[in-house]
N, C-alpha and C positions, 0 to 999 in steps of 0.2 A: 726658791725655784728661779726667781728673776735673776738673782746674782749668778746662779749656775748657768742659766741661758746666756747671760751677758759674757761671762768668761768663755763659755763654749763657742760663742760666736766669734770671739777674738781669735781662738785657735783655728776656726774654720776659715777665717779671712786670710790668715797667713799661709794656709796650705797651697792655694794657687800660686802665690808668689814664690814659695819654695820650689814648687814643681817647675815653674818657669826658669828659676835659677839653675835647677838640675839639668833641664833640657839644653840651656845655653852652654853650661860647662861641658856636658857630654858631647854636644855637637862640635864645639870649637876644638876640643882636645882631639877628637877623632879626625878632624880635617887635616891634622898634621901627621896622619898615618903615612908611612912610606909606601903603602900599597896603592897602586893606581887602579881605580875602579874600571877604567876603560880597558886596560890590559887584562884585568880579571875577567871581564865579560867577553872580550874578543880573542883573548889568547896572547901569549907573549910575542907571537910572530906577526901581530897586526902592524900594518904600516902606520907611519905618523899621520897620514891623511885620514885613515880610518879612525885613528884615535881621536883626532881633532873633530871629526864628524860626530863621533859618539858623544864627546864632551859637550858639543854644541846642542845636540838633539836632546840631551838630558839636563841641560842647564848647569852643567858642572863647571863651566868656565865663567859663570856669573860671579859678581862680587859676593863676598862672604855674608854680608847682611841680607842680601837678596835671597841667597840660598837658605838662610836661617828662617826668614819669614815664610818662605815656601814650605820649608820643613814643618813649621808650626801649623800651617794650614793643612798639610797632609796628616799631621798627627791628630788634629782636631777631628778628622774624618776617620780615624782609626787605621790610617795607612802608614805602616812603618817601612814601606819599600819592599824590595825583593832581594832574595839571597843571590849569591853568585851562581852561575850556571852549574847544574840545571836549576833555572829560576823557579822560586816558589815564594808565596807571600810570607814575609817575616812573621806577621801576626799569627799565621797558622802554625808555624813552628813553636812560637811562644805559648800559644794556647795548649799545645800538646805537652810542653816541657814544664811550664810554670806550676801546674797543680802538684806535680811530684815534689818539686822544691818546697812548696808550702807544706805538704804532708810531712816531709822530713823536718822542716823547721818547727812546726807545731808539736810534732812528736818529741823533738829535742827540747823544746821549751817546757813541755810537761815534765819530762825527766829532770831537767835542770831545776825547776821550781820545787819538785818533791825532794830532791837530794839536798838542795840549799836549805830548805826549811828543816829537814831532819838534822843536818849537820849544825846549822846555826842555833836552833832551839836547844839541842843537846849541849852544845858548848856553853850557852848562856845559863842553863839550869845547873850545870856542874862546873861552874866557873873556877878556873885554876886547878881543877881536879884532873885525873888521868883521862876521863872522857873528853874534856876540853882540849887537853894536849893532843889527844889522838885526832880529833876533828881538825885541829890546827895543822897537823902534819899532812893530813889528807888534803886539806885546802891548798896548802903551799905546793904540794906535789901536783895537784890538779891544775893550778895556774901555770906551773912551769912546763907542763907537757903540751907540745903543739898538737892540734887536732889531727893533722895528717899523720903524724908519727904514731899517735894513739890508735888511729884507724888501722895502720899497718900491723901494730901489735895485736889488735883484736882479731884481725884476719888470721894472723899466724897462730894464735892460741885457740880461738873458739871456732874458727872455720876450718883451717887446715889441720890443727892438732886434735881438738875434741870433736870436730865435725858436727857441732850443734847448730851452726848457721851456715848459709851459703856464703861463698867468697865474694859474691857480687851479683849484679843483675836485679831486675825488678819484676814483681808479679802484680798484676792488676787485682785489686781487692774484689772485683766482680768475678774473677776466676777462682780465687782462693784467698780467703781472709787470713788463714794461718800462714800461707806462703807470703802474703803481703807483709804481715807482721815480722816474719823471719827475715825478710829482705831489708827491713828498715831498722831492726833492733841495733845492730852493730854500728851503722853510720849515725844513728840518733845518739847512741852512747858516746861516740867519738866527738860529736859537736856539743853534747850537753855537759859532760864532766868539767871541762875547763870553765864554762860559764857558771856552772853550779858552784865550783870551788871559790870563785871570786865573789859571787853573790852571797854565799854562806857566811863569809866574814862580815859582810854588811848586816845580814840578819842577826848575827850573834852580837855585834856591837850595839845595834838598835835595841835588841831585847834586853841586854844588860843595863843599858841606860834607863829603859822603861821599868825594869824590876827594882831599880834603886830610887824610884820616885816615891813621894810621900803617900800618894793615894794607894799604892800597892802595899806599903807598910801598914797603912790604916786598915785596909781591907783584910790583910792577913791577921792583924791584931784583933779585929772584930770577930774572928772565927769563921770567916767565909772559907769554903772548901778551896784547897790549893788549885784544883783544876779550873775553877771559875776565875780565880785571880789571874792565873796564867793565860787563860783564854782572852780576858780583857786586855792584859798587857800586850799580848801578841797582836791583837787587832791594831793597837796604837803603834806598835813597833814596826809593823809592815808598811807604814806610810812612807818612810824613807826609802826602803828597798824598791818600792813600787816606782819611785821617781827614776830609777836607773834601769828598770825592767825594759823600757823601750830601747835603750841602747844595747842591752843584752840581746834583744830580738834581732837587732841589726848585726850583731856579732854572729848570732846563729845563722842568719841568712848568708853572710859572707863565708862562714865555715861550711855551710851546706854546699855552696858552689865548689869549694875545694874537695870536700869529701866525696861528692858525687863522681868525680873523675877516678878516685881511688876504688870505689865500690862499683864502678861501671853502671851508674844509675842515669837514665836518659832525662836528666833535668836541665836546669838552666846552666849549671856548671859545664856540662858536656856541650851544651849549645854554644857557650862563650868560647870554650876551647876549640870547637870546630871552626867558629868564625875567625879566631885569631890565627889558627893554622892555615886556613884557606885565604886569609886576607880579606874576609868578607866584612866590610865596614858596616853595612846595613844590618847584618845579623848581630854583630857585637853591639852596635848602637841601640838596637831595639831591646836586646836582652839586658843591657846595663840600665836603660831607662826603666824597664819593668821592675827590676830589683830595687832601684832607687825609689820608685814610686811606692812599692810595697813597704819599704822601710819607713817612708814618711807617713803613710796611712796608719801603719801599726803604732808609730809614735804618737799620732793624733789620738788613737783609741786609748793608749795608755794615759795620755794627758787627761782625757775625759774621765777615765776611771779614777785618776788621782783626785780630780775635783769631786767625785762622788764620795770617796772614802775620807777625804780630809775636810772637815767642816770649817777649819780655820781659814782655808783658802776661799771657801764659798762665802764666808762672812766679809771678805775684803770688798 
């Protein structure tokens, strides 16, 4: 337990440093945006004098380090600024949009894990047989298909063609659970399949390596039921895929941002698109920081889970 707490503390110490680096990168990059915040607020017809007065009043003409320190102070208070007129707190827009993006990401993660385990285990148990070849073709095809194109195909076939699901839009689960599930199924499949395809190959490789180890042969030769042997091998084989699961969650998050615009879901993707279209630097900055923070937190959770399931790491 002490070794686990020591390693967990190391991960927790690095999290604030990574968050600070993310804020610096996002802040500096967006300062080079061609959009002028003064003209966005006052209108393109504003006079140079009015623009200069606006910049001075909001500290936008201060040196970059001064603005960054002020930004960190506001961020520590939960203040992400205000959107372009009509002005509204950025944090309020994010609080409304972020839960939907996380719902879609977690739904996609669940589908990706289930599909990856099914394909990877099947390929390993029937190594070099036709089931293995079939799962390999499915995996290669899944990796090659972009999420946005897959989303369009799903809409065409299952929404417009078979009319099994809506073409887009969002239903609050408080209003209708079935409507909520129907609205998220196609976008979740669109982001989950590419991630599942790549993860399944890693599961298959790890499972094959584990099944070839001496302890598996010994257990099989001792007459233990095949199901018990496979279950034990699978537990050890999942250690390696778990290390990259955090990166796959980041992929799902970024995929969700794109897919939301295709399925007209009012999540973070639509929020970023609105900010980019309107030249709203504060809105884009707040949305990108939120997604980056979520990615870092999820990776921290995956790292802690890895410490739990891998006794070799805890013994270091």
